[in-house]
N, C-alpha and C positions, 0 to 999 in steps of 0.2 A: 810936344807933339813930334813924332818921327817924320822927317821930310821924305817925300816920295820920289822914287825914280820914275821919270816919264818914259813911257813905252810907246813909240810910234809904230803903227801897223797899217797894213792894207789887207782887206779881206781876200783879195786875189792871191796873196802870197803864201805858199805853204811854209816857208821859213818863218814868216810872221806868226802863222798859226802855232808852230812849235814853240816860238818864243813867248807867245801869250799863255800857252799851256804851262810852260815852265814857270812863268811869273805867277800864274794862278796857284800852282803848287806851293810856291814860296809865300804867297799872300796868305794862304791858309795857316802858315807857320809864323805869321806876324810881320813879314817883310812888306813894305809899303810901295805900291806901284800906282801910277795914274795913267789911264789909257788916253792916247793921243792918235789922231789920224794923219796919215800921209798918203797921197795919191801917187802910186807908181805910174799910172797912166799919164797924169799931168807931168810928172817929173821926167818921164822918158819920151814925151811927145816930140816928134820931129820939128813941130812948129815952135818949140821952145829952146831950140839949140843955141840961139844967140841971145834971145831975150824972151821974157815970159809973155806970150801972146795967146796961148790956148789954155783956157781955164776949165777944169772939169765942172766947176760950179755954174758955168754958163751954158752947159749942154742940156738937151732934153733928157728926160728919164727913159733912155733907150736901153732896155735890158740886154739886147743882143748886139749892140753896136760893136764895130771892129775895134774901137778904142776903149769904150767904157767897160764893157763886159759885165754890166750890172753893178759896177763899183759905186757909182754915184747914188743909186737907190739904197745900197747897203750902208753907205756913209750917213746919209740923211736919217735912215732908220736907227742907226747907232746913236746919233745925237738925240733922236726922239726918245730912245730907251734911257739915255743918261738922265733925262728929266725926272725919272722915277727913282733916282738915287744910285749910288756907286755899286751896291750889290746887284741891283737890277741890270745896270750897264754891263757888269762883268758876266752875269748869267746869260744875257742876250748875246754878247760878243762871242762867248764860248759856244753857245748853241748854234750860231750862224756859221762860225768857223768849222765846226764839226759837220754840219750839214753839207757845206761846200767841199771840204777836203777829205772827210772820211766817207761820206755817202755820195759824193760827186754830184750834188744837186746844184743847179744854177742859182745865181744870186737874183732870183725872181721875186716878185711880190708874194707869191705863194710860199716860197721858202722862208722869206722874211717873216711872214705872219705865223708860220709854224714855229719858227725860232722864238718869236715873241711869246707864243703860247707855252712853249717848252720852258722858257725862262720865268714864267709866272707873272708876266707883265699885266698891268691893268689894261685890258683891250681898248676900252673907250678912251682912256687918257692917251694911249699910244696912237690911236687913230687921230685924235685931235691934234697931237703934236706933229704928226706927219702931214696933216692938212695945212698946217702953217709952214708951207714949203719955203717961202721967202726967208723966214727967220732961220730955218735949218740950213739953208744954203749960205746965209751970211755967217752963221757959226762955223760952218765947215771952211769957208774961204779964209776966215781969220785964223783958223787952226793951221791951214796949209801955208799961210803966210808966215806963221810962227815957225813951222818946220823948216821953211826955206831960210829963215834967219839963223837957225841952229846949224844948217848945212846938211840936213837929212837927205840922203840919196837912195837909200834902200831900207827894207824892213825885214826884221825888226831892228830899230835903232833905239838904244837905251841912253837916256841922259841922266847921269847920276846927280844926286843933290849937290855934290861938290863941283859940278860943271862939266866933268868929262863926258864925252859922248862918242859912241861908236856903233856901227852896224855889226851884227853877229849872225852869221849864216848857219842856222841849225840844220844839220843833216839827219838828226835823230830826235824822235819824240819821247818825252818823258812826262809822266804825271806823278812820279814817285818823289816825295819830298826830299829824302836823303840824297838821291841822285841829282835832283834839281839844285839842291844846296851846293853840292860839289861842283857842278858846272858853273853856277853863278859865282861862286868864290873864285874859280879859275878865271872867268871873264873879267871880274873886277880887278884881280891881281894884274892881269895883262894891261888893262885899261889905265890903271893908276901907277904902273911901274915907271920908275925913273929912266928905264931903258928907252922909253919913247917908242915902243913898237907900233908901227903904223899899219902894216899889212902882214898877214899870215895867209899864204895860199898854197895848198898842196900841189906838188908836181902831178901832172896829168897821169903818169904811169905809176904813181905811188899812192894807191888808195889807203884810207885809214886802216890800220891793223885791228882786227877783231880778235877778242880773246877766244 
């Protein structure tokens, strides 16, 4: 059985959206990825500068809060969707990302329900899973703890089966398998190179050259 690359994402992040879209294109070609959650809100919260004191999983389901921005509700819904299988989880994740970043819809209950319907989820089972909020929060908390152990700080972060892990800031969206493969091979080559490249950041006045 092919080992999967873990992909940490946050629904708030446009770079994570592009990273998930790229992974979905590769997945259709046989590459194995496993979706994982990471909270940028929790990771960047000022209360966690010295030690972890503010947990997103302990917050109310406030869709419009200054910190959460609906992310907690989206995370819990993602865990609920995952109970219907890997295909359902990917379909829901893509549907919610596209609603939020392509159509600029908020991460509200209404948007989440529409994404679940678009993904073809069993509505009754989805509602039942969401109703068990304590379990979904516990699942999310455990996943965020695992992300912290890896050292995730941004999304998307990929953790290869061989253990290498890095954040990749995608400026461009692709759903085309050949292009996705080219970009993914480049990413893995840099990540696994003996050169030990830790950071690549473009100079402010030198934008990427376009053909």
